C-alpha positions in Angstrom: -34.2 4.4 101.5 -35.7 5.4 98.2 -32.6 7.3 97.1 -30.2 4.6 98.0 -32.3 2.0 96.2 -32.3 4.0 93.0 -28.5 4.0 92.8 -28.2 0.3 93.2 -27.4 -1.8 90.1 -30.5 -2.9 88.3 -32.5 -0.1 89.8 -34.3 2.6 87.7 -32.2 5.7 87.8 -33.5 9.2 87.3 -32.5 9.2 83.6 -34.5 6.0 82.9 -37.7 7.9 83.1 -36.7 10.2 80.2 -38.1 9.1 76.8 -35.5 7.6 74.5 -36.6 9.7 71.5 -35.1 12.8 73.1 -31.6 11.6 72.3 -30.1 11.4 68.8 -27.3 9.0 67.8 -24.1 10.4 66.3 -24.3 10.9 62.6 -22.6 8.4 60.3 -20.2 9.3 57.6 -20.1 7.5 54.2 -17.1 6.6 52.2 -17.2 9.9 50.4 -17.2 11.9 53.6 -20.9 12.8 53.4 -22.9 12.8 56.6 -26.0 10.6 56.5 -28.7 10.7 59.1 -29.8 7.4 60.4 -33.3 6.9 61.8 -33.5 5.4 65.2 -33.7 1.6 65.1 -32.7 1.5 61.3 -29.5 0.0 60.1 -26.9 2.0 58.4 -27.9 3.4 55.0 -26.0 1.6 52.2 -23.5 3.7 50.2 -25.0 5.1 47.0 -22.9 4.1 44.0 -23.4 5.6 40.5 -25.6 3.4 38.3 -23.2 1.8 35.8 -26.0 0.9 33.5 -27.1 4.6 33.1 -24.1 5.6 31.0 -22.2 2.5 29.9 -18.8 2.9 28.5 -18.4 1.9 24.8 -17.0 -1.5 24.5 -14.2 -2.1 22.0 -13.3 -5.6 21.3 -11.5 -7.8 18.8 -8.9 -5.2 18.0 -11.4 -3.0 16.2 -11.6 0.7 16.8 -15.1 2.1 16.4 -18.3 0.2 16.0 -20.3 -0.7 13.0 -23.4 1.0 14.5 -21.6 4.4 14.1 -21.2 3.9 10.4 -23.9 5.2 7.9 -26.8 2.9 7.1 -26.1 0.0 4.9 -28.7 0.6 2.2 -27.0 3.9 1.2 -23.7 2.1 0.6 -25.5 -0.7 -1.3 -27.2 1.9 -3.6 -23.7 3.5 -4.2 -22.3 0.0 -5.1 -25.1 -0.6 -7.6 -24.8 2.9 -9.1 -21.0 2.5 -9.7 -21.6 -1.0 -11.1 -24.4 0.2 -13.5 -22.2 3.2 -14.6 -19.3 0.9 -15.4 -21.5 -1.7 -17.2 -23.2 1.0 -19.3 -19.9 2.7 -20.3 -18.4 -0.7 -21.2 -21.3 -1.9 -23.2 -21.8 1.4 -25.1 -18.1 1.7 -25.9 -18.0 -1.9 -27.3 -21.1 -1.2 -29.5 -19.4 1.9 -30.8 -16.1 0.0 -31.4 -17.8 -2.8 -33.3 -19.7 -0.3 -35.4 -16.8 1.9 -36.3 -13.5 0.0 -36.0 -14.3 -3.4 -37.4 -13.1 -2.7 -41.0 -10.6 0.0 -40.5 -7.0 0.5 -39.4 -6.2 1.3 -35.8 -6.7 4.9 -34.7 -3.6 6.6 -33.4 -4.0 9.1 -30.6 -1.7 11.2 -28.4 1.3 10.8 -30.7 1.2 7.0 -30.5 0.7 6.7 -26.8 -2.8 5.3 -27.3 -4.4 3.3 -30.1 -8.0 2.4 -30.7 -8.3 -1.0 -32.3 -10.9 -3.8 -32.3 -9.7 -7.1 -30.9 -11.5 -10.2 -29.7 -10.4 -11.9 -26.5 -11.3 -15.5 -25.5 -9.4 -15.3 -22.2 -9.4 -13.2 -19.1 -8.6 -9.5 -18.6 -5.8 -8.2 -20.8 -6.0 -11.3 -23.1 -4.7 -13.5 -20.3 -5.2 -17.3 -20.7 -6.6 -17.5 -24.2 -8.9 -20.5 -24.7 -10.3 -20.7 -21.2 -13.5 -18.8 -22.0 -15.9 -21.2 -20.3 -13.8 -21.2 -17.1 -13.6 -17.4 -16.9 -17.3 -17.2 -17.6 -17.9 -19.3 -14.5 -15.4 -17.3 -12.5 -17.1 -14.0 -13.5 -20.5 -15.3 -12.5 -19.1 -16.5 -9.2 -17.5 -13.1 -8.5 -20.9 -11.4 -9.1 -22.7 -13.7 -6.8 -20.1 -13.2 -4.0 -20.3 -9.5 -4.3 -24.0 -9.4 -4.1 -24.1 -11.6 -1.1 -21.4 -9.6 0.6 -23.3 -6.3 0.0 -25.6 -7.1 3.0 -22.9 -6.2 5.5 -21.5 -3.2 3.6 -21.1 0.0 5.6 -18.0 1.5 4.0 -18.0 4.1 1.2 -14.6 3.1 -0.2 -15.5 -0.6 -0.2 -18.8 0.3 -2.0 -16.9 2.0 -4.8 -14.3 -0.8 -4.9 -16.9 -3.6 -5.1 -19.0 -1.6 -7.6 -16.0 -1.3 -10.0 -15.3 -5.0 -9.8 -19.0 -5.9 -10.1 -19.5 -3.7 -13.2 -16.4 -4.9 -14.9 -17.2 -8.6 -14.3 -20.7 -8.1 -15.6 -19.5 -6.3 -18.7 -17.1 -9.0 -19.8 -19.6 -11.7 -18.8 -22.2 -10.1 -21.1 -19.8 -10.5 -24.0 -19.2 -14.2 -23.1 -22.9 -14.8 -23.0 -24.2 -13.0 -26.0 -21.3 -12.7 -28.5 -20.0 -15.3 -31.0 -19.3 -18.1 -31.1 -22.0 -18.9 -28.5 -23.1 -18.7 -24.8 -20.3 -18.9 -22.3 -17.8 -19.1 -25.2 -18.3 -15.6 -26.6 -15.2 -13.5 -27.2 -14.8 -10.2 -25.3 -14.4 -7.0 -27.3 -11.1 -5.2 -26.4 -10.2 -1.9 -28.0 -7.6 0.0 -26.0 -3.9 -0.5 -26.8 -0.9 1.3 -25.3 2.2 2.3 -27.3 1.5 -0.2 -30.0 -1.5 -1.0 -32.3 -1.1 -4.7 -32.0 -0.9 -5.1 -28.2 2.7 -6.3 -28.3 3.9 -3.8 -25.5 0.8 -3.9 -23.4 -2.2 -6.3 -24.0 -5.3 -4.8 -25.6 -8.0 -4.1 -23.0 -11.4 -2.5 -22.5 -13.2 -0.4 -19.8 -14.4 -3.5 -18.0 -10.8 -4.7 -17.6 -9.8 -1.3 -16.3 -12.6 -1.2 -13.7 -11.6 -4.7 -12.5 -8.0 -3.8 -12.1 -8.7 -0.5 -10.4 -11.2 -2.1 -8.0 -8.7 -4.9 -7.2 -5.9 -2.5 -6.4 -8.3 -0.4 -4.3 -9.3 -3.6 -2.4 -5.7 -4.4 -1.6 -5.1 -0.8 -0.3 -8.2 -0.9 1.9 -7.3 -4.3 3.3 -3.8 -3.1 4.0 -5.2 0.0 5.7 -7.3 -2.2 8.0 -10.7 -0.8 6.8 -13.4 -3.5 6.8 -16.6 -3.8 4.9 -18.6 -3.0 8.0 -16.9 0.4 8.3 -14.7 -0.5 11.3 -10.9 -0.2 11.2 -8.7 -3.0 12.5 -5.9 -1.8 14.8 -2.5 -3.1 13.8 -0.6 -4.7 16.6 3.0 -3.7 16.9 
């Protein structure tokens, strides 16, 4: 009677007396094929994914390659800009003082077989004697250019742009100094020009000075840098086909 009762449904069989911890469930496999042991009664262990925040991929956006953070520190480039500007301004002022002291009452000095002439000339216009009679206007423009460059220097991270802006800043400051302190008066002063090419009277090429040369070189360099896609922050803009 006892044996037959144990085999009936709902009855306790011989295996029911064994402790359940003696058995072990089949191991589970993850997505990567790794075998993970699961404790009795616990749910399946979640798949372990690599932490994306541990090594984030560099983000490139806006069509720029590289990031401004990889560029050298800004203060170094600002110091370079100031150094170039001071060098241009000093060379321009010293050359004008020497020209006024030595060439005011003498004939033009011929150099390099007539390729270059040194002559004193007074210019009331812009660089290379352009727009004579607009001295006050160009004084305001020069002052505005200086302010813009100084405000732009805060985001400067590029060495070529530091040289470029330094040339323009020094040249603008040199000519503005003439317009402020030379005759006939403040903002109306005439700029001292002294370099003439191929002709002593500036008929082939307008007479100019070192400040004019720095402005022109800096402007040409700015166009080349912009065409190459190099920005003030040191990043380079990718050109779309």
